[in-house]
C-alpha positions in Angstrom: -10.5 34.8 -8.9 -11.8 38.1 -10.4 -10.3 41.5 -9.6 -13.1 44.1 -10.2 -11.9 47.5 -11.3 -13.2 51.0 -11.9 -13.0 52.2 -15.5 -10.0 54.2 -14.5 -8.2 51.0 -13.5 -8.6 51.3 -9.7 -9.2 48.1 -7.9 -12.6 48.1 -6.2 -13.2 44.5 -5.1 -12.0 40.9 -5.5 -14.4 38.0 -6.0 -13.7 34.3 -6.0 -16.4 33.4 -8.4 -16.8 29.7 -7.7 -19.7 27.9 -9.6 -21.1 24.5 -8.9 -18.1 22.2 -8.8 -18.3 19.0 -10.8 -16.4 15.8 -10.1 -13.7 16.7 -12.6 -13.2 20.0 -10.8 -12.8 18.3 -7.4 -11.2 15.0 -8.3 -12.2 13.5 -5.0 -13.3 10.0 -5.8 -11.1 6.9 -5.6 -11.7 3.4 -6.7 -13.0 1.0 -4.1 -14.3 3.6 -1.6 -17.4 3.0 0.5 -20.3 5.5 0.4 -19.3 7.1 3.7 -15.6 7.4 2.6 -16.7 9.2 -0.6 -18.8 11.6 1.5 -15.9 12.5 3.7 -13.6 12.9 0.7 -16.1 15.1 -1.0 -16.3 17.4 2.0 -12.5 17.5 2.2 -12.3 18.3 -1.5 -14.8 21.2 -1.3 -13.2 22.6 1.8 -9.8 22.3 0.2 -11.0 24.0 -3.0 -12.2 27.1 -1.1 -9.0 27.1 1.0 -7.1 27.2 -2.3 -9.3 30.2 -3.4 -8.5 31.8 -0.1 -4.8 31.5 -0.9 -5.3 33.1 -4.3 -7.0 36.2 -2.9 -4.6 36.5 0.1 -2.4 39.0 -1.7 -5.4 41.3 -2.0 -6.5 41.3 1.6 -4.3 44.3 2.4 -5.5 46.3 -0.7 -8.3 48.0 1.3 -11.1 46.6 -0.9 -13.9 44.0 -0.3 -12.8 40.4 -0.8 -15.7 38.0 -1.4 -16.5 34.5 -2.5 -19.4 32.7 -4.2 -20.4 29.0 -4.1 -23.1 26.7 -5.2 -23.6 24.0 -2.6 -25.5 22.9 0.6 -23.8 24.5 3.6 -24.4 22.9 7.1 -27.1 24.7 9.0 -29.1 26.0 6.0 -32.8 25.7 6.1 -34.8 25.0 2.9 -38.5 25.8 2.3 -39.0 22.2 1.4 -36.7 19.1 1.3 -33.9 19.9 -1.2 -31.7 17.0 -2.0 -27.9 17.5 -1.9 -26.6 18.4 -5.3 -23.6 16.3 -4.6 -23.7 12.7 -3.4 -24.3 11.3 0.1 -24.9 13.6 3.1 -27.1 16.7 2.7 -24.4 19.0 4.1 -21.4 19.7 1.8 -19.4 22.1 4.0 -19.5 23.8 7.4 -20.2 27.5 7.3 -17.2 28.1 9.5 -14.9 26.2 7.0 -14.7 29.0 4.5 -11.3 30.9 4.6 -11.0 33.9 6.8 -9.7 35.9 3.8 -13.3 36.3 2.6 -15.4 39.1 4.2 -18.6 37.7 2.6 -19.7 34.3 1.2 -22.6 34.5 -1.3 -24.1 31.0 -1.7 -26.6 29.5 -4.1 -28.8 26.4 -4.1 -31.2 27.0 -1.1 -34.1 29.1 -2.1 -34.8 30.8 1.3 -32.7 33.9 2.2 -30.8 33.3 5.4 -27.5 33.5 7.2 -26.0 30.1 7.6 -25.1 28.5 10.9 -25.6 31.8 12.7 -22.6 33.3 10.8 -23.4 36.8 9.7 -21.2 36.9 6.5 -22.2 33.5 5.1 -25.5 33.8 3.4 -28.0 32.4 0.8 -29.8 35.3 -0.9 -32.4 32.8 -2.1 -34.4 32.7 -5.3 -35.8 36.0 -6.6 -39.3 34.5 -7.2 -41.1 31.5 -5.6 -40.1 28.4 -7.4 -42.6 26.0 -5.8 -45.8 26.3 -3.7 -43.7 25.4 -0.6 -42.1 28.8 -0.9 -45.2 30.9 -0.8 -44.5 32.1 2.8 -40.9 33.0 2.1 -40.0 36.6 1.7 -38.0 37.1 -1.5 -35.4 39.8 -1.9 -31.7 40.7 -2.2 -28.9 41.6 0.2 -27.2 45.0 0.0 -23.7 44.9 1.5 -22.4 48.1 3.1 -18.6 48.2 3.1 -16.1 50.6 4.7 -13.0 49.8 2.7 -12.4 46.0 3.3 -14.7 45.8 6.3 -18.3 44.6 5.9 -20.2 47.1 8.0 -23.8 45.8 7.5 -26.0 43.5 5.5 -29.4 44.8 4.6 -32.3 42.7 3.2 -34.3 44.4 0.5 -37.7 42.7 -0.2 -38.8 42.2 -3.9 -42.4 42.8 -4.7 -44.1 39.6 -5.8 -45.8 40.1 -9.2 -47.5 36.7 -9.2 -48.9 35.2 -6.0 -48.8 31.5 -5.4 -51.5 30.2 -3.1 -52.2 26.7 -1.6 -55.8 26.0 -0.7 -56.6 23.0 1.6 -59.7 21.3 3.0 -62.5 19.0 2.1 -64.0 19.4 -1.4 -66.7 21.7 -0.2 -64.3 23.8 1.9 -62.0 24.0 -1.2 -64.8 25.3 -3.3 -65.7 28.0 -0.8 -62.1 29.0 -0.3 -61.5 29.2 -4.1 -64.6 31.4 -4.4 -63.4 33.8 -1.7 -59.9 33.9 -3.0 -61.0 34.7 -6.6 -63.2 37.5 -5.3 -60.3 39.4 -3.6 -59.1 42.6 -5.3 -55.5 42.2 -6.4 -52.8 43.7 -8.6 -50.2 42.0 -10.8 -50.4 38.8 -12.7 -53.1 36.2 -12.3 -52.3 34.1 -9.2 -51.3 30.4 -9.5 -53.2 28.1 -7.2 -52.5 24.6 -5.8 -55.4 22.7 -4.3 -55.1 19.9 -1.7 -58.4 18.1 -1.2 -58.8 15.9 1.9 -61.3 13.0 1.5 -62.0 9.5 2.9 -63.6 8.4 -0.3 -62.3 8.1 -3.9 -63.2 11.3 -5.9 -63.4 10.3 -9.6 -63.2 13.1 -12.1 -62.0 15.6 -9.5 -59.5 17.4 -11.8 -62.1 18.1 -14.4 -64.7 19.1 -11.8 -62.4 21.6 -10.1 -61.1 23.0 -13.4 -64.7 23.5 -14.5 -65.6 25.1 -11.1 -62.7 27.6 -11.5 -63.5 28.5 -15.1 -63.9 32.3 -15.3 -62.3 32.9 -11.9 -59.4 35.3 -11.7 -56.9 32.5 -10.9 -55.0 29.7 -12.7 -55.5 26.3 -11.1 -52.1 24.8 -11.6 -52.1 21.7 -9.4 -54.6 19.4 -7.7 -53.6 16.9 -5.1 -55.7 14.6 -2.9 -55.1 13.3 0.6 -57.2 10.3 1.2 -56.3 10.1 4.9 -58.0 7.1 6.5 -58.4 5.5 3.2 -54.6 5.3 2.8 -54.2 3.6 6.1 -56.9 1.0 5.2 -55.4 0.0 1.9 -52.2 1.1 0.1 -54.0 0.0 -3.2 -56.2 3.1 -3.0 -53.2 5.5 -2.9 -53.4 7.7 -6.0 -50.1 9.5 -6.1 -48.8 10.8 -9.4 -45.2 9.7 -10.2 -44.4 13.1 -11.5 -45.1 14.6 -8.0 -42.3 12.5 -6.4 -38.6 13.4 -6.4 -36.4 10.8 -8.1 -34.7 9.9 -4.8 -38.0 9.1 -3.2 -39.0 6.9 -6.1 -35.6 5.1 -5.7 -36.2 4.7 -1.9 -39.6 3.1 -2.5 -38.3 0.8 -5.2 -35.5 -0.4 -2.8 -38.1 -1.1 -0.1 -40.3 -3.1 -2.5 -37.2 -5.1 -3.5 -36.6 -6.0 0.2 -33.5 -4.0 0.8 -32.7 -3.6 4.5 -32.9 0.0 5.9 -29.3 -0.3 7.0 -28.3 -0.6 3.3 -30.3 2.4 2.1 -27.7 5.1 2.9 -25.0 3.5 0.7 -27.5 2.7 -2.0 -28.8 6.3 -1.9 -25.2 7.5 -2.1 -24.6 5.4 -5.3 -27.9 6.7 -6.7 -27.0 10.3 -6.2 -23.5 9.7 -7.7 -25.2 8.2 -10.9 -27.7 11.1 -10.9 -24.9 13.7 -10.8 -23.0 11.8 -13.5 -26.1 11.8 -15.8 -26.6 15.5 -15.2 -23.0 16.2 -16.1 -23.2 14.1 -19.2 -26.8 15.0 -20.2 -25.8 16.4 -23.6 -23.6 13.4 -24.5 -26.4 11.0 -23.5 -29.0 12.8 -25.7 -26.6 12.5 -28.7 
């Protein structure tokens, strides 16, 4: 809990600066719990943590200054540009937007890259990433929120767009259509950094040497061809053996799901298995430095 003061010592705002909370911060797990029980205890622990922060800032609510909170989690009702796995275990929603204490006039959240109010609640928001972090975000408008306060009262929230210095572009179609679209896109006048391009080629036949062919085709164009994907359409349906999908393009959880299905795990077992997988993944992230040593 951080009181922010003017150089002359006058209190100007109070912020509950809550980062991503690790297991040791929440202390929510108990031996012998099922996956669903752990999910509920996690939600209770997160809600309880913010309730505790609300109690800490309560003495300042009558000071006539903004009282705000921060958090790094997945709030119920948030919409991602693409599927973003929960950074905790189990369910994708960590906390309800209306579960934050009333002491906070604004809740600034991180994790989701798309700017938005959460659950229709005006003062609970993700500001989103400042730049596109994947090709799925090319249509998202990036920016920051400017909060206008009158004493402790939040009067308005204004979105200020950020100019994009490097454009990300996805081009789709058959191989011939992709060539034509690449040529037209490269010929467009533009300012800023050289654009990054992702290509999705649709084909019913195997296309050997496609990467090299397209990279050579784009040589000299005012663009950087960053990623090439192929959708074989009907060919996929005819035979799974022809599926050419790079492992690096899959999220770890999706790899785990497919491995479970290959091993014959029943769909009813998958939620608990996924919960355990996410728990192990979170533990590995937390102890990454120790593992490397």
